[in-house]
C-alpha positions as CSV (number, residue, x, y, z in Angstrom):
1,M,-31.9,-12.2,-8.9
2,K,-31.7,-14.0,-12.2
3,K,-33.5,-17.1,-11.8
4,I,-31.3,-20.2,-12.5
5,T,-32.2,-23.8,-13.6
6,I,-30.9,-26.6,-11.0
7,L,-31.9,-30.2,-9.9
8,C,-33.4,-29.7,-6.2
9,G,-36.1,-31.1,-4.7
10,V,-37.0,-34.3,-6.6
11,I,-33.3,-35.4,-6.7
12,L,-33.0,-34.7,-2.5
13,L,-36.2,-37.0,-2.1
14,T,-34.9,-39.4,-4.6
15,L,-31.4,-39.5,-2.4
16,W,-32.6,-39.4,0.6
17,S,-34.7,-42.4,0.2
18,A,-32.3,-44.6,-2.0
19,C,-32.6,-47.8,-2.0
20,S,-29.7,-49.4,0.4
21,D,-28.6,-52.6,-2.3
22,S,-24.9,-52.0,-3.0
23,F,-25.5,-52.6,-6.6
24,L,-27.5,-49.5,-6.9
25,D,-25.0,-47.4,-4.7
26,V,-23.9,-45.7,-8.0
27,K,-23.5,-42.2,-7.8
28,P,-25.3,-40.1,-10.4
29,K,-23.6,-38.6,-13.1
30,A,-26.0,-35.5,-13.2
31,A,-27.2,-35.0,-10.0
32,L,-26.6,-33.1,-6.6
33,S,-25.8,-35.5,-3.8
34,A,-27.3,-34.3,-0.4
35,T,-23.5,-33.6,1.0
36,T,-22.7,-32.0,-2.0
37,L,-25.5,-29.3,-1.0
38,Q,-24.8,-29.2,2.8
39,N,-23.1,-25.8,2.4
40,T,-24.3,-22.4,2.4
41,K,-24.0,-22.2,-1.6
42,G,-25.9,-25.4,-1.5
43,V,-28.8,-24.1,0.9
44,N,-28.8,-20.9,-1.5
45,S,-29.2,-23.0,-4.9
46,L,-32.2,-24.7,-3.3
47,L,-33.8,-21.4,-2.0
48,V,-33.3,-19.8,-5.6
49,A,-34.9,-23.2,-7.1
50,A,-38.2,-22.5,-4.7
51,Y,-38.0,-18.7,-6.4
52,S,-37.9,-20.3,-9.8
53,M,-41.0,-21.9,-9.4
54,L,-42.8,-18.8,-9.1
55,D,-43.2,-18.8,-13.4
56,G,-44.3,-22.6,-13.0
57,W,-41.3,-24.0,-15.0
58,A,-40.0,-27.1,-13.6
59,T,-37.3,-29.4,-14.5
60,A,-40.0,-32.1,-15.1
61,E,-41.6,-30.2,-17.2
62,G,-43.9,-33.0,-18.3
63,A,-46.0,-33.1,-15.2
64,Y,-47.6,-29.7,-16.2
65,R,-47.3,-27.1,-18.6
66,S,-45.6,-23.4,-17.5
67,Y,-49.0,-21.6,-18.5
68,Q,-51.0,-23.9,-16.1
69,V,-48.8,-22.7,-13.3
70,G,-47.0,-19.1,-13.8
71,A,-47.7,-16.4,-11.4
72,D,-49.6,-14.4,-13.9
73,N,-52.8,-16.7,-13.7
74,W,-53.9,-15.7,-16.8
75,V,-56.1,-18.7,-17.4
76,Y,-57.7,-18.4,-13.7
77,G,-58.1,-15.2,-13.1
78,S,-58.1,-13.4,-16.2
79,V,-60.0,-16.0,-19.2
80,A,-62.1,-17.5,-16.2
81,S,-63.6,-14.1,-15.7
82,D,-64.9,-11.3,-17.9
83,D,-61.6,-9.8,-18.8
84,A,-60.5,-12.1,-21.7
85,Y,-61.6,-15.1,-24.0
86,K,-59.2,-18.2,-24.4
87,G,-59.2,-16.8,-28.1
88,T,-57.2,-18.3,-30.7
89,I,-59.4,-21.3,-32.3
90,A,-62.0,-23.3,-30.7
91,G,-59.6,-26.7,-30.7
92,D,-56.5,-25.4,-29.3
93,Q,-56.1,-26.0,-25.8
94,P,-59.6,-27.2,-24.9
95,P,-59.3,-27.4,-20.9
96,I,-59.5,-23.7,-21.2
97,S,-62.1,-23.5,-23.3
98,L,-63.9,-25.6,-20.5
99,I,-62.9,-23.1,-17.8
100,E,-63.8,-20.4,-19.6
101,Q,-67.4,-21.7,-20.1
102,A,-67.6,-22.8,-16.4
103,N,-67.8,-26.0,-17.5
104,I,-65.5,-27.1,-14.1
105,A,-64.8,-30.4,-13.6
106,S,-62.2,-32.0,-11.3
107,D,-60.4,-33.9,-14.2
108,N,-59.2,-30.7,-16.0
109,I,-55.6,-31.1,-16.6
110,Y,-55.1,-27.5,-16.1
111,F,-56.2,-27.2,-11.9
112,R,-53.7,-30.4,-11.5
113,G,-51.1,-28.4,-13.2
114,K,-51.6,-25.7,-10.7
115,W,-52.2,-28.0,-7.6
116,R,-48.6,-29.6,-8.5
117,G,-46.5,-26.9,-9.7
118,M,-47.7,-24.6,-6.2
119,Y,-46.8,-27.9,-3.9
120,D,-43.8,-28.3,-6.0
121,G,-42.9,-24.6,-4.7
122,I,-43.7,-25.6,-1.7
123,A,-41.4,-28.9,-1.2
124,R,-38.6,-26.5,-2.6
125,C,-39.0,-24.3,0.2
126,N,-39.1,-27.1,2.6
127,D,-36.1,-28.6,1.3
128,A,-34.0,-25.4,1.6
129,L,-35.4,-25.7,5.2
130,Q,-34.7,-28.8,6.0
131,L,-31.1,-29.0,4.3
132,L,-30.5,-25.4,6.3
133,A,-30.8,-26.8,9.7
134,K,-27.9,-29.3,8.4
135,V,-25.4,-26.4,7.6
136,T,-22.8,-25.4,9.5
137,D,-20.5,-22.7,7.5
138,I,-23.1,-19.8,7.7
139,S,-23.8,-17.0,9.9
140,D,-26.8,-16.4,12.0
141,A,-28.0,-13.7,10.1
142,E,-27.7,-15.4,6.8
143,R,-29.4,-18.2,8.2
144,A,-32.2,-15.9,9.6
145,Q,-32.7,-14.4,6.0
146,I,-33.0,-17.9,3.9
147,V,-35.4,-19.1,6.7
148,A,-37.4,-15.7,6.2
149,E,-37.0,-15.9,2.0
150,A,-38.2,-19.5,2.2
151,R,-41.5,-18.8,4.6
152,F,-42.3,-16.1,2.7
153,L,-42.2,-18.0,-0.7
154,R,-44.0,-20.7,0.9
155,G,-46.4,-18.5,2.3
156,H,-46.9,-17.1,-1.6
157,F,-47.7,-20.8,-2.8
158,H,-50.2,-21.8,-0.1
159,F,-51.9,-18.6,-0.7
160,E,-52.1,-19.3,-4.5
161,L,-53.9,-22.8,-3.7
162,K,-56.2,-21.0,-1.0
163,K,-57.6,-18.8,-3.3
164,M,-58.0,-21.1,-6.1
165,Y,-59.3,-24.4,-4.2
166,N,-60.1,-22.9,-0.6
167,M,-59.7,-26.1,1.6
168,V,-56.2,-27.4,0.9
169,P,-53.7,-28.9,3.0
170,Y,-50.7,-26.9,4.5
171,I,-47.3,-28.5,4.1
172,D,-44.2,-27.6,6.1
173,E,-40.9,-28.8,6.8
174,V,-41.9,-30.5,9.8
175,T,-44.8,-32.6,8.2
176,Y,-43.1,-33.5,5.1
177,D,-40.8,-36.2,5.7
178,P,-38.4,-37.3,2.5
179,N,-38.2,-40.7,4.0
180,N,-41.7,-41.3,4.1
181,L,-43.9,-40.9,1.4
182,E,-47.2,-40.8,2.9
183,S,-46.1,-37.9,5.2
184,T,-47.7,-35.5,3.1
185,K,-50.9,-36.7,2.7
186,V,-52.4,-34.6,5.1
187,P,-56.3,-34.0,5.6
188,N,-57.8,-30.5,4.1
189,T,-60.4,-30.0,7.0
190,A,-58.2,-27.0,8.4
191,D,-58.1,-23.6,7.2
192,I,-54.9,-22.7,6.7
193,W,-55.1,-19.0,6.5
194,P,-53.5,-18.8,10.2
195,K,-50.6,-20.8,8.6
196,I,-50.3,-18.6,5.7
197,E,-50.4,-15.3,7.9
198,A,-47.5,-17.1,10.2
199,D,-45.1,-17.6,7.4
200,L,-45.8,-14.0,6.0
201,Q,-45.7,-12.4,9.5
202,A,-42.2,-14.4,10.0
203,A,-40.9,-12.9,6.9
204,Y,-42.1,-9.6,7.4
205,G,-40.2,-9.3,11.2
206,V,-36.8,-10.5,9.6
207,L,-36.3,-9.5,5.7
208,P,-34.6,-6.4,4.9
209,T,-36.5,-3.4,3.5
210,K,-34.7,-3.5,0.5
211,Q,-32.7,-6.1,-1.3
212,A,-29.3,-6.3,-3.1
213,S,-30.7,-8.7,-5.5
214,P,-33.7,-7.7,-7.6
215,G,-36.3,-10.6,-7.3
216,R,-35.5,-11.4,-3.8
217,A,-38.3,-10.8,-1.2
218,S,-38.1,-8.1,0.7
219,K,-39.8,-6.6,4.3
220,W,-42.3,-4.7,1.7
221,A,-43.2,-7.7,-0.5
222,A,-44.1,-9.5,2.8
223,A,-45.9,-6.7,4.4
224,A,-48.0,-6.2,1.0
225,T,-48.8,-10.0,0.5
226,L,-49.7,-10.5,4.5
227,A,-51.8,-7.4,4.0
228,K,-53.7,-9.1,0.9
229,A,-54.2,-12.3,2.7
230,Y,-56.1,-9.9,5.5
231,L,-58.2,-8.6,2.6
232,F,-59.3,-11.9,1.2
233,Q,-60.2,-12.1,5.1
234,E,-61.9,-9.0,5.3
235,K,-59.5,-7.9,8.1
236,W,-59.6,-4.5,7.2
237,G,-57.5,-2.9,10.4
238,D,-54.9,-5.5,10.3
239,A,-54.4,-5.0,6.3
240,K,-54.7,-1.0,6.7
241,T,-51.7,-1.1,9.2
242,L,-49.4,-2.8,6.9
243,L,-50.2,-0.6,3.7
244,E,-49.8,2.2,5.5
245,E,-46.4,1.2,6.4
246,I,-45.2,0.5,2.9
247,V,-46.5,4.2,2.1
248,A,-44.8,5.4,5.1
249,S,-41.3,3.8,3.9
250,N,-41.2,6.5,1.1
251,Q,-39.4,3.8,-0.8
252,F,-42.2,3.3,-3.4
253,A,-44.1,5.3,-5.8
254,L,-46.2,5.2,-9.1
255,M,-44.3,5.8,-12.3
256,D,-45.1,8.4,-14.5
257,K,-46.0,6.7,-17.1
258,Y,-48.4,3.8,-16.7
259,H,-46.9,1.6,-19.1
260,D,-43.4,1.5,-17.5
261,N,-45.0,-0.9,-15.5
262,F,-45.1,-3.3,-18.4
263,R,-41.6,-3.0,-20.0
264,Q,-38.6,-5.0,-20.1
265,V,-36.4,-1.8,-19.8
266,T,-38.4,-0.6,-16.8
267,N,-38.0,-3.7,-14.8
268,N,-37.7,-3.4,-10.6
269,N,-39.0,0.2,-11.1
270,K,-39.7,2.3,-8.0
271,E,-43.5,1.0,-8.3
272,S,-42.6,-2.8,-8.3
273,I,-42.8,-4.2,-4.9
274,F,-42.7,-7.5,-5.8
275,E,-42.1,-8.9,-9.3
276,V,-41.3,-12.1,-11.0
277,Q,-37.8,-12.0,-12.5
278,Y,-37.2,-13.4,-15.9
279,S,-34.2,-13.7,-17.9
280,V,-33.2,-14.6,-21.4
281,N,-29.6,-15.3,-23.1
282,D,-28.6,-16.7,-19.6
283,G,-27.3,-20.3,-20.8
284,A,-30.5,-21.9,-19.5
285,P,-31.7,-24.2,-22.3
286,G,-34.8,-23.4,-24.3
287,G,-34.9,-19.8,-23.2
288,E,-36.7,-21.3,-20.3
289,N,-36.0,-18.7,-18.0
290,G,-38.1,-16.0,-20.1
291,N,-41.6,-15.2,-19.3
292,I,-42.8,-18.7,-20.4
293,G,-46.0,-18.7,-18.7
294,S,-47.1,-16.2,-21.6
295,T,-45.7,-18.3,-24.1
296,L,-49.3,-18.6,-25.9
297,N,-50.2,-15.3,-25.5
298,Y,-49.2,-13.4,-28.7
299,P,-50.7,-12.1,-31.9
300,Y,-51.4,-15.0,-34.3
301,G,-48.8,-14.0,-37.0
302,G,-48.0,-10.9,-39.2
303,G,-46.4,-8.0,-38.3
304,G,-43.2,-9.4,-37.4
305,V,-44.4,-9.7,-33.8
306,T,-44.8,-13.9,-33.4
307,T,-46.3,-16.4,-35.4
308,C,-47.9,-18.5,-32.5
309,C,-50.2,-18.7,-30.4
310,G,-53.2,-16.2,-30.3
311,F,-54.4,-16.9,-26.8
312,F,-55.5,-14.4,-24.5
313,Q,-57.7,-12.4,-26.3
314,P,-59.1,-9.2,-24.5
315,S,-62.9,-9.4,-24.2
316,Q,-65.5,-6.7,-25.7
317,N,-67.0,-6.3,-22.0
318,L,-63.4,-5.4,-20.8
319,V,-63.2,-2.9,-23.5
320,N,-66.0,-1.4,-23.3
321,A,-65.4,-1.0,-19.4
322,F,-62.5,1.9,-20.7
323,K,-65.3,4.2,-21.9
324,T,-65.9,7.3,-20.0
325,D,-68.4,10.0,-19.6
326,A,-68.0,13.9,-20.5
327,N,-66.1,14.3,-17.6
328,G,-63.7,11.6,-18.1
329,L,-65.1,9.2,-15.4
330,P,-66.3,5.7,-16.0
331,L,-69.6,4.7,-16.8
332,L,-69.9,2.4,-14.1
333,D,-73.6,0.8,-14.5
334,T,-73.9,1.6,-18.5
335,F,-70.4,0.6,-19.9
336,N,-71.7,-2.6,-21.6
337,D,-75.0,-0.9,-23.3
338,A,-73.3,-0.2,-26.3
339,D,-70.0,-1.5,-27.8
340,V,-66.6,0.1,-28.5
341,T,-66.6,-0.6,-32.6
342,S,-64.0,-2.7,-34.0
343,D,-63.1,-4.4,-37.0
344,Q,-65.2,-7.5,-36.3
345,G,-66.0,-9.2,-39.4
346,I,-64.5,-6.5,-41.7
347,E,-61.9,-7.8,-44.0
348,A,-58.2,-6.7,-42.9
349,T,-58.0,-4.5,-46.3
350,A,-61.0,-2.6,-46.1
351,P,-61.3,0.6,-44.5
352,F,-61.6,0.7,-40.7
353,T,-61.8,4.1,-38.5
354,P,-61.4,3.4,-34.4
355,Y,-63.8,4.4,-32.2
356,T,-63.8,8.0,-31.7
357,G,-65.8,8.1,-28.3
358,T,-64.0,8.9,-25.2
359,V,-62.1,6.3,-23.3
360,D,-59.6,5.8,-20.6
361,P,-55.7,5.8,-21.9
362,R,-55.0,2.6,-20.2
363,L,-57.3,0.6,-22.8
364,D,-54.5,1.1,-25.3
365,W,-51.8,0.0,-23.4
366,T,-54.0,-2.9,-22.1
367,V,-55.5,-4.1,-25.4
368,G,-54.4,-4.0,-28.8
369,R,-57.0,-3.1,-31.3
370,R,-56.9,-2.2,-35.1
371,G,-55.8,1.3,-35.8
372,I,-53.7,1.7,-32.8
373,P,-50.2,1.6,-32.6
374,Y,-49.2,-1.7,-31.2
375,L,-46.0,-0.9,-28.8
376,D,-43.3,0.0,-31.3
377,W,-44.5,-2.7,-33.9
378,G,-46.5,-0.5,-36.0
379,V,-50.3,0.2,-36.2
380,H,-52.5,-3.0,-34.9
381,P,-53.8,-4.4,-38.4
382,G,-56.7,-6.0,-36.4
383,K,-58.0,-9.2,-38.3
384,T,-54.2,-10.2,-39.7
385,Y,-53.6,-10.3,-35.8
386,V,-56.3,-12.4,-34.7
387,R,-56.2,-16.3,-35.9
388,D,-59.9,-16.9,-35.8
389,Q,-61.7,-13.4,-35.0
390,A,-65.2,-15.1,-35.2
391,Y,-64.2,-17.1,-32.7
392,G,-62.0,-15.1,-30.4
393,G,-63.2,-11.6,-31.1
394,P,-60.7,-8.9,-33.0
395,Y,-58.4,-7.9,-29.8
396,S,-54.9,-9.2,-28.9
397,P,-53.5,-8.6,-25.2
398,K,-50.7,-6.5,-24.7
399,K,-49.4,-5.8,-21.4
400,H,-46.9,-8.6,-21.6
401,V,-45.6,-8.3,-25.1
402,M,-42.1,-7.2,-25.8
403,Y,-41.1,-4.1,-27.9
404,R,-39.7,-4.4,-31.1
405,S,-36.7,-2.8,-29.8
406,D,-36.3,-5.5,-27.2
407,V,-35.6,-8.3,-29.8
408,G,-32.3,-9.1,-29.3
409,S,-30.4,-9.0,-26.1
410,A,-33.9,-8.8,-24.0
411,T,-35.4,-12.0,-26.0
412,F,-34.4,-15.6,-26.7
413,A,-32.9,-16.5,-30.2
414,G,-35.6,-17.8,-32.2
415,N,-38.2,-17.4,-30.3
416,P,-38.4,-13.7,-28.9
417,R,-42.1,-14.8,-27.2
418,L,-39.7,-15.7,-24.6
419,N,-38.0,-12.5,-23.4
420,A,-37.1,-10.5,-20.3
421,N,-40.1,-8.7,-19.2
422,N,-41.1,-9.3,-15.8
423,Y,-44.2,-10.0,-14.2
424,R,-45.2,-7.5,-11.6
425,M,-47.0,-9.5,-9.1
426,I,-47.5,-6.3,-6.6
427,R,-47.2,-2.9,-7.3
428,Y,-47.7,0.6,-5.3
429,S,-50.9,1.1,-7.3
430,H,-52.3,-2.0,-5.4
431,V,-51.2,-0.7,-2.0
432,I,-53.0,2.6,-3.3
433,L,-56.3,1.1,-4.2
434,W,-56.4,-1.5,-1.6
435,L,-56.1,1.2,0.8
436,A,-59.0,2.8,-1.1
437,E,-61.2,0.0,-0.7
438,I,-60.6,-0.2,3.2
439,A,-61.3,3.6,3.4
440,V,-64.8,2.6,2.2
441,K,-65.0,-0.4,4.3
442,Q,-64.2,1.6,7.5
443,G,-66.6,4.6,6.3
444,D,-64.0,7.1,5.3
445,L,-65.3,7.7,1.7
446,E,-63.3,10.8,1.0
447,T,-59.9,9.4,1.9
448,A,-61.1,6.6,-0.7
449,R,-61.4,9.1,-3.3
450,G,-58.2,10.9,-2.7
451,Y,-56.4,7.4,-2.9
452,V,-58.5,6.4,-6.1
453,N,-57.7,10.2,-8.0
454,Q,-53.8,9.4,-7.1
455,I,-54.2,6.7,-9.4
456,R,-56.4,8.3,-12.1
457,A,-54.0,11.2,-12.0
458,R,-51.1,9.5,-13.0
459,A,-53.3,7.8,-16.4
460,A,-54.3,10.8,-17.2
461,H,-50.9,12.8,-17.8
462,P,-50.5,12.8,-21.7
463,D,-46.5,11.9,-21.7
464,G,-48.3,8.6,-20.8
465,F,-50.6,8.3,-23.8
466,V,-50.4,5.9,-27.0
467,K,-49.3,8.1,-29.7
468,N,-49.7,7.9,-33.5
469,A,-46.2,8.4,-35.3
470,D,-46.7,12.0,-35.5
471,G,-46.8,12.5,-31.9
472,T,-50.7,12.9,-31.3
473,P,-53.0,10.8,-29.3
474,A,-54.0,7.5,-30.9
475,A,-57.5,8.2,-29.6
476,N,-60.0,10.4,-28.1
477,Y,-58.2,9.9,-24.7
478,L,-60.2,11.5,-21.8
479,I,-59.7,10.6,-18.0
480,G,-60.8,12.6,-15.0
481,E,-60.8,12.4,-11.2
482,Y,-63.7,12.3,-9.1
483,T,-64.2,15.8,-8.1
484,T,-67.5,15.7,-6.1
485,T,-67.6,14.4,-2.9
486,W,-68.3,10.7,-2.1
487,T,-71.3,10.2,0.2
488,D,-72.9,7.0,-0.9
489,A,-70.8,4.1,0.4
490,A,-71.9,1.6,-2.2
491,L,-71.5,3.8,-5.1
492,A,-67.7,4.6,-3.6
493,L,-67.1,0.5,-3.4
494,K,-68.5,0.5,-7.0
495,A,-66.0,3.1,-8.2
496,V,-63.0,1.6,-6.1
497,Q,-63.6,-1.9,-7.5
498,F,-63.9,-0.5,-11.3
499,E,-60.6,1.4,-10.6
500,Q,-59.1,-1.8,-9.7
501,R,-60.3,-3.4,-12.9
502,L,-59.0,-0.7,-15.2
503,E,-56.0,-0.6,-13.4
504,F,-55.1,-4.0,-13.3
505,A,-57.0,-5.3,-16.0
506,M,-55.5,-9.0,-18.2
507,E,-52.9,-9.3,-14.8
508,G,-54.6,-12.4,-13.6
509,H,-56.4,-10.8,-10.6
510,R,-60.0,-10.1,-11.7
511,R,-61.9,-13.7,-10.9
512,F,-60.1,-13.8,-7.2
513,D,-61.3,-10.0,-6.7
514,L,-64.7,-10.8,-7.8
515,V,-65.0,-13.8,-5.1
516,R,-63.6,-12.0,-2.4
517,W,-65.8,-8.8,-3.2
518,K,-68.3,-11.4,-3.0
519,I,-70.2,-10.3,-6.5
520,A,-68.6,-12.9,-8.6
521,A,-72.2,-14.5,-9.5
522,E,-74.0,-11.1,-10.3
523,T,-71.1,-10.0,-12.4
524,L,-70.1,-13.2,-14.7
525,N,-73.8,-14.0,-15.0
526,A,-74.7,-10.4,-16.3
527,Y,-71.4,-10.6,-18.5
528,Y,-72.4,-14.3,-19.9
529,L,-75.8,-13.1,-20.8
530,V,-74.6,-10.4,-23.0
531,E,-71.5,-12.2,-23.9
532,G,-73.0,-15.1,-25.5
533,T,-74.7,-13.3,-28.0
534,K,-71.1,-12.3,-29.4
535,R,-69.6,-15.4,-28.7
536,S,-71.5,-18.3,-29.2
537,Y,-69.8,-20.6,-26.8
538,L,-70.9,-18.7,-23.9
539,K,-74.9,-18.9,-24.5
540,N,-76.2,-20.2,-21.7
541,V,-73.1,-20.6,-19.1
542,Q,-74.1,-19.8,-15.7
543,F,-71.7,-19.0,-12.6
544,V,-73.2,-21.4,-9.9
545,P,-73.2,-19.8,-6.4
546,S,-71.5,-21.6,-3.6
547,K,-69.9,-23.8,-6.0
548,H,-67.6,-21.6,-8.9
549,E,-66.2,-19.4,-6.3
550,Y,-63.4,-22.3,-6.2
551,F,-62.4,-24.5,-8.5
552,P,-62.4,-28.3,-7.8
553,I,-59.6,-30.1,-6.1
554,P,-58.1,-32.3,-8.8
555,I,-59.3,-35.8,-8.6
556,Q,-56.0,-37.6,-9.4
557,E,-54.9,-35.5,-6.4
558,I,-57.5,-36.9,-4.0
559,L,-56.8,-40.3,-5.4
560,N,-53.0,-40.2,-4.8
561,T,-53.8,-39.2,-1.0
562,Q,-55.3,-42.9,-0.2
563,I,-54.4,-44.5,3.0
564,G,-55.5,-48.1,3.3
565,G,-57.8,-47.2,0.3
566,Q,-59.6,-43.9,1.7
567,P,-58.4,-40.8,0.5
568,T,-57.3,-37.8,3.2
569,L,-58.7,-35.3,0.8
570,T,-62.2,-33.9,0.7
571,Q,-63.8,-32.3,-2.6
572,N,-65.3,-28.9,-2.5
573,Q,-68.4,-28.2,-2.4
574,G,-70.6,-29.2,-5.6
575,Y,-68.1,-31.0,-7.1
C-alpha cells in the first residue's frame, strides 16, 4: 500500500469544533469537509492517514521531526543502547547526545516528539472509527476490515508509547470527543496492557491471512504484534500459541540471503510479516513518503553516497559482538575484551588492513567499515565517510542505505537519502528467535537450540556473504551452529539474547529488549565503562536502575493536561 499524504485528523477536529458565527462559515479551499469524507472512500483515506504515521511524518511537520517519531526507533532503541553512537559531530542534534549519555530529562524535545507523533497516529485511528460509524455506503465485511486495521494500528501506537514511557493514557474513539478539547486529558494511573491486547486481539480475529495491498496489516501481523506484547509481559504460553500459528501457516520463511531483508528490490518478501512502506516519485511533495525517518543516517560525504549527515554510527562494542571463535560461535562473555581493529586515527590515505580474525558475516551487512565493500558503492574508504572520527568512531550504518543501482526510480530526485527501501518492523526471524526465547523460559533447551541454529544456518550460507570485486569473501567469515547439547538454562538464554542482538542490530530494538530481559542496567553500565575510554562523552555515564528503564513523560504534555490547575498526568519514577 503506497502511503499518501492527506489532510485528516487535525482538519476534522477543526471542522467539527468550528465556531458558529456566520461570517466565519467559509468553506476552506484546501480542506476536506466531514460531509465529503463521510463515505467509503473518505473513511479509507483516513485509515491510510493512520498508516502514514508509522514513519512519523505529519502534515503539521513543525510539531515534531520524522526522525523523532519513525517506526525504526533508531534514537531510542539503538543510540540509547550499546548498538550505536549518535555519531556525526558533538554540536549537531544535541538532544540526541543527551539521550545517548543517559542525561535524560523530561524537557528533551525528542521525547515530546515521539509522544505527540504516537498520539497523532492514535487520533487518526479514532477519527477513522468515528467517521466509519456515520458511513452508510459500505458492506459489513469492509466495515469490519476497517475497524480491525484501525484497531491494529491503535494497538501498535499505544504499544510504542507503553515501551517508551510505561504509564501512559489509553485513548479510544469513545474517550475522544472532537467537540471537547479536554476529553483526552485522561490520567495515566492504569496499566494499558489489557487494552493494547484487546485492540490486537480484535484485529487478529478479523484480518485476512494475506492482504491484497502490501503494507496493510494481516492476521499474522496482528498475531506477531500481540505475541510481542505478551513477551513484554512474560506471558510465555500465550505468545507461543500465536507464534506457532504463524509458523504453521507456512506463509513465511527465512530469505536465503540475510541482506535481502534490507534491500528496496526485495521489499515485502517472504520473510516480512509487517513492514512500513516507503515510496518516492509518487507526487508527494519533498519526497516525504520515502524513508524520511532515517534522513540523517548516511555516510558524511565522499563516494557519491550522500553529503549528509553522518548520524547513527555503529559502536565499537557492537562490532566486537560479531567476532567468532574457532567453531564460528559468538564469544558470549569475552567478545569485548579486545577490539576488532579499525582505521581509527589512521589517515584516509594511509595503508590499512582490515581485521583478519573470524567474524559473523552479518557484521558487514550491518556496519560499514574500511576496506569492505559498502553495498555497490565501492569499498568503504573509512575516514572520508565519517564526519568526525574522533567523536563518532570509524564506522557507518548500512541496513537502511540504498544501493547505487537504486538511485533513480527508487530514490527521490535530488536527495537519494529519501528512497523506497522499506523498514521491516517484524520479520519471520523475529518469530523464530522469540520461540527460542520462550523455549528456554519453559525449560525446552534443545528446541531453543534448534531455533537459533535456523537463524545461524541462514547467515552461514556463502552466497549471502559480502564479496570483493573478484567474488571472494570480503573478510574472514566464519559462523557455525551450536552442535553441543544445551543443558545450562542461563547459558542458553544468554545465547538466544545474543543471537537477537546480532540478527537485529541497528534496527531500533536493542534497548527495549534489554529492559524487558531485565538486564539493561548491568549491560549498559558495562558498556559505558569500556566505551567511555574510547568516546570521552560516555565517561562516567550511568544507567540508573528503577529510573532509566523508561523515558520521562514530556513535561510539556503534563502541563497541557491541567484541569482546574491540576495536571492529570503523573511523571514516571525518578524524574
